[in-house]
C-alpha positions in Angstrom: -167.8 186.1 -156.7 -165.8 189.3 -157.1 -167.5 192.4 -158.6 -167.2 193.0 -162.3 -165.1 196.0 -163.3 -166.8 198.0 -166.0 -164.9 200.0 -168.6 -165.8 203.6 -169.5 -167.5 204.1 -172.8 -166.1 207.7 -173.0 -163.0 207.7 -175.1 -164.0 204.6 -177.0 -164.0 204.8 -180.8 -167.2 202.8 -181.0 -169.2 204.9 -178.5 -171.7 207.3 -180.1 -174.1 209.9 -178.5 -177.0 210.5 -180.8 -180.2 212.6 -180.7 -182.6 209.9 -180.0 -184.3 210.8 -176.7 -185.3 207.2 -175.8 -181.9 205.7 -176.7 -179.3 208.4 -176.6 -176.2 206.1 -176.5 -175.0 203.5 -179.0 -172.2 201.1 -179.5 -171.1 200.6 -183.1 -169.0 197.6 -182.2 -172.0 195.6 -180.9 -174.6 197.4 -183.0 -177.2 198.5 -180.4 -178.7 201.6 -178.9 -179.5 202.0 -175.2 -180.7 204.4 -172.6 -177.8 203.5 -170.3 -174.1 203.5 -171.1 -173.4 200.5 -173.5 -170.7 199.1 -171.1 -173.4 198.8 -168.4 -175.7 197.0 -170.8 -172.9 194.6 -171.8 -172.3 193.7 -168.2 -176.0 193.3 -167.5 -176.6 191.0 -170.5 -173.4 188.9 -170.5 -172.0 189.2 -167.0 -168.6 190.2 -168.4 -166.9 193.5 -168.9 -166.8 195.0 -172.5 -164.1 193.5 -174.6 -164.4 195.7 -177.6 -163.3 199.0 -176.1 -160.6 200.8 -178.2 -159.2 204.2 -177.6 -159.7 207.0 -180.0 -156.7 207.8 -182.2 -156.4 211.3 -183.7 -155.0 212.1 -187.1 -151.9 213.4 -185.4 -151.4 210.2 -183.5 -151.8 208.1 -186.7 -149.5 210.3 -188.8 -146.7 210.3 -186.3 -147.1 206.8 -185.0 -147.6 207.7 -181.3 -149.0 210.1 -178.9 -147.5 213.6 -179.0 
């Protein structure tokens, strides 16, 4: 079986770093907090790479309809 490629949580609109020492990372798309990066937890629990990752769009990108 080929290895599963994980995606990076950094740059995802649902990825949040909070001040909880025990669970400093959270994923708003799946609704959980974790000590490891959420993408690693998704792979560990489901065996598949995260499918909810979306890039962050800034106000400038939204207003002009593209990356400038």
